[in-house]
C-alpha positions as CSV (number, residue, x, y, z in Angstrom):
1,M,1.0,-13.7,11.7
2,Q,-0.1,-11.4,8.9
3,L,1.6,-9.3,6.2
4,E,1.2,-5.5,5.9
5,E,2.3,-3.6,2.8
6,I,5.1,-1.1,3.4
7,E,7.4,1.3,1.5
8,V,11.0,0.3,1.3
9,T,14.1,2.1,0.1
10,C,16.8,-0.3,-1.2
11,Y,20.4,-0.4,-2.2
12,S,20.6,-1.5,-5.8
13,G,24.1,-2.8,-6.7
14,Y,24.5,-5.8,-8.9
15,K,20.8,-6.4,-8.9
16,H,17.5,-4.4,-8.4
17,N,16.5,-4.2,-4.7
18,E,19.6,-5.9,-3.6
19,R,19.0,-5.2,0.1
20,P,16.7,-2.9,2.1
21,V,18.1,0.3,3.6
22,N,15.0,1.6,5.4
23,F,11.3,1.2,5.4
24,T,8.2,3.2,6.3
25,C,5.5,1.5,8.3
26,R,2.4,3.4,9.7
27,G,4.1,6.7,9.0
28,R,7.3,5.9,10.8
29,I,10.7,5.5,9.1
30,V,12.9,2.7,10.4
31,Q,16.6,2.7,9.3
32,I,18.0,-0.8,8.9
33,A,21.1,-1.2,11.1
34,E,21.8,-4.8,10.1
35,V,20.6,-7.6,7.8
36,I,20.6,-10.6,10.1
37,D,19.5,-13.2,7.5
38,R,17.9,-13.6,4.1
39,W,16.2,-16.4,2.3
40,Y,14.3,-17.1,-0.9
41,E,11.0,-18.9,-1.8
42,G,9.5,-19.8,-5.1
43,H,12.5,-19.1,-7.4
44,S,12.5,-22.6,-8.8
45,A,8.7,-23.3,-8.6
46,A,6.6,-22.1,-11.5
47,S,3.5,-22.2,-9.3
48,M,4.9,-19.7,-6.8
49,P,6.0,-16.1,-7.3
50,P,9.7,-15.4,-6.4
51,L,9.8,-14.0,-2.8
52,D,12.8,-12.7,-1.0
53,Y,12.8,-12.5,2.8
54,Y,15.0,-10.4,5.0
55,K,15.4,-10.6,8.8
56,V,16.6,-7.2,9.8
57,K,17.4,-5.2,12.9
58,G,16.1,-1.6,12.9
59,D,17.7,1.4,14.4
60,D,15.1,1.1,17.2
61,G,16.6,-2.2,18.3
62,A,13.6,-4.3,17.1
63,V,13.9,-7.2,14.7
64,Y,11.6,-7.3,11.6
65,I,10.8,-9.8,8.8
66,L,10.5,-8.1,5.4
67,R,9.2,-9.8,2.3
68,Y,9.8,-8.6,-1.3
69,N,7.5,-10.0,-4.0
70,Q,9.4,-9.8,-7.3
71,L,6.4,-10.5,-9.5
72,F,4.4,-7.4,-8.2
73,D,7.5,-5.4,-7.1
74,T,5.9,-4.9,-3.6
75,W,7.2,-5.1,0.0
76,A,5.5,-6.3,3.1
77,I,6.3,-6.7,6.8
78,L,5.4,-9.7,8.9
79,V,3.3,-8.5,11.9
80,S,1.8,-10.4,14.7
81,Q,-1.7,-9.7,16.2
82,D,0.0,-7.9,19.1
83,T,1.9,-5.3,17.0
84,R,-0.9,-4.3,14.7
85,K,-2.3,-1.7,17.1
């Protein structure tokens, strides 16, 4: 599995980038129909940047894993070797 940088539009409520609304990957915009799950890494470890992960279902019916790096304010999508074509 590899990460590919993407552009994400977020809803910002009580916090910045509270949840993703849509993302653009390889020139295609995918609307997020549902946030299935979310989890966090590195928030309590000084040696790791804070990372927020979102498992989402797109309007195309596919399931994606998105990662937000708070330190660099960047988003990425988890892609497998098969889907990087």
